[in-house]
C-alpha positions as a Markdown table, in Angstrom:
| # | Residue | x | y | z |
|---|---|---|---|---|
| 1 | Unk | -117.3 | 65.5 | -21.5 |
| 2 | Unk | -119.8 | 64.5 | -18.8 |
| 3 | Unk | -122.0 | 67.1 | -17.1 |
| 4 | Unk | -120.7 | 68.4 | -13.8 |
| 5 | Unk | -124.2 | 68.1 | -12.4 |
| 6 | Unk | -126.2 | 64.8 | -12.6 |
| 7 | Unk | -130.0 | 65.3 | -12.5 |
| 8 | Unk | -132.2 | 62.5 | -11.2 |
| 9 | Unk | -136.0 | 62.7 | -11.5 |
| 10 | Unk | -137.3 | 60.6 | -8.6 |
| 11 | Unk | -141.1 | 61.2 | -9.3 |
| 12 | Unk | -143.2 | 58.1 | -9.0 |
| 13 | Unk | -140.5 | 56.2 | -7.1 |
| 14 | Unk | -140.8 | 54.9 | -3.6 |
| 15 | Unk | -138.0 | 55.5 | -1.1 |
| 16 | Unk | -136.3 | 52.2 | -1.7 |
| 17 | Unk | -136.3 | 52.7 | -5.4 |
| 18 | Unk | -135.2 | 56.3 | -5.1 |
| 19 | Unk | -132.3 | 55.3 | -2.8 |
| 20 | Unk | -131.2 | 52.7 | -5.3 |
| 21 | Unk | -131.1 | 55.3 | -8.1 |
| 22 | Unk | -129.2 | 57.7 | -5.9 |
| 23 | Unk | -126.7 | 55.1 | -4.9 |
| 24 | Unk | -126.2 | 54.1 | -8.5 |
| 25 | Unk | -125.6 | 57.7 | -9.5 |
| 26 | Unk | -123.1 | 58.2 | -6.7 |
| 27 | Unk | -121.2 | 55.0 | -7.7 |
| 28 | Unk | -121.1 | 56.2 | -11.4 |
| 29 | Unk | -120.2 | 59.8 | -10.6 |
| 30 | Unk | -116.7 | 60.5 | -11.9 |
| 31 | Unk | -114.3 | 63.2 | -10.7 |
| 32 | Unk | -115.8 | 65.8 | -13.0 |
| 33 | Unk | -119.2 | 65.6 | -11.2 |
| 34 | Unk | -119.6 | 68.0 | -8.3 |
| 35 | Unk | -123.4 | 67.8 | -7.6 |
| 36 | Unk | -126.3 | 65.4 | -7.9 |
| 37 | Unk | -129.6 | 67.3 | -8.3 |
| 38 | Unk | -132.5 | 65.2 | -6.9 |
| 39 | Unk | -135.9 | 66.2 | -8.2 |
| 40 | Unk | -138.4 | 64.6 | -5.8 |
| 41 | Unk | -141.3 | 67.0 | -6.1 |
| 42 | Unk | -143.0 | 69.1 | -3.4 |
| 43 | Unk | -146.4 | 67.7 | -2.6 |
| 44 | Unk | -145.8 | 64.0 | -3.1 |
| 45 | Unk | -142.0 | 64.2 | -2.6 |
| 46 | Unk | -141.9 | 64.9 | 1.2 |
| 47 | Unk | -141.1 | 61.2 | 2.1 |
| 48 | Unk | -138.3 | 61.2 | -0.5 |
| 49 | Unk | -137.0 | 64.5 | 0.8 |
| 50 | Unk | -136.9 | 63.1 | 4.4 |
| 51 | Unk | -135.2 | 59.9 | 3.2 |
| 52 | Unk | -132.5 | 61.9 | 1.4 |
| 53 | Unk | -131.8 | 64.0 | 4.4 |
| 54 | Unk | -131.6 | 61.0 | 6.7 |
| 55 | Unk | -129.6 | 58.7 | 4.5 |
| 56 | Unk | -127.1 | 61.2 | 2.9 |
| 57 | Unk | -126.9 | 64.0 | 5.5 |
| 58 | Unk | -127.5 | 62.3 | 8.9 |
| 59 | Unk | -126.0 | 58.9 | 8.2 |
| 60 | Unk | -123.7 | 60.2 | 5.5 |
| 61 | Unk | -122.1 | 58.8 | 2.4 |
| 62 | Unk | -118.4 | 58.8 | 1.6 |
| 63 | Unk | -118.9 | 60.9 | -1.6 |
| 64 | Unk | -121.4 | 63.4 | -0.2 |
| 65 | Unk | -119.9 | 66.4 | 1.5 |
| 66 | Unk | -123.2 | 68.1 | 2.3 |
| 67 | Unk | -126.9 | 68.1 | 1.4 |
| 68 | Unk | -128.4 | 71.5 | 0.3 |
| 69 | Unk | -131.8 | 72.7 | -0.8 |
| 70 | Unk | -132.3 | 73.2 | -4.5 |
| 71 | Unk | -133.7 | 76.1 | -6.4 |
| 72 | Unk | -137.2 | 75.2 | -5.1 |
| 73 | Unk | -138.8 | 73.0 | -2.4 |
| 74 | Unk | -139.1 | 70.0 | -4.8 |
| 75 | Unk | -135.3 | 69.7 | -5.3 |
| 76 | Unk | -132.5 | 68.6 | -3.0 |
| 77 | Unk | -128.8 | 68.6 | -4.1 |
| 78 | Unk | -126.0 | 66.4 | -2.9 |
| 79 | Unk | -122.7 | 68.3 | -3.0 |
| 80 | Unk | -119.8 | 66.0 | -3.9 |
| 81 | Unk | -117.1 | 68.6 | -4.1 |
| 82 | Unk | -117.0 | 72.4 | -4.2 |
| 83 | Unk | -117.1 | 74.0 | -7.6 |
């Protein structure tokens, strides 16, 4: 069984690379996946955090219901469906 949460470590990626990884994860996410946890970091991850909010919250994506903060400031989660 696949995990209901996909974790992506986006450290050391620029915004375009990170968006490509996120889009790939969204495309591969099956019906059992309800969240994608994006680990972007806090100090160096602010550009990634901003890109995630713009691309997946403001502009939206068909699979993303909402974007929520993670357990710390270096994590953002994409909610695909309610658990």
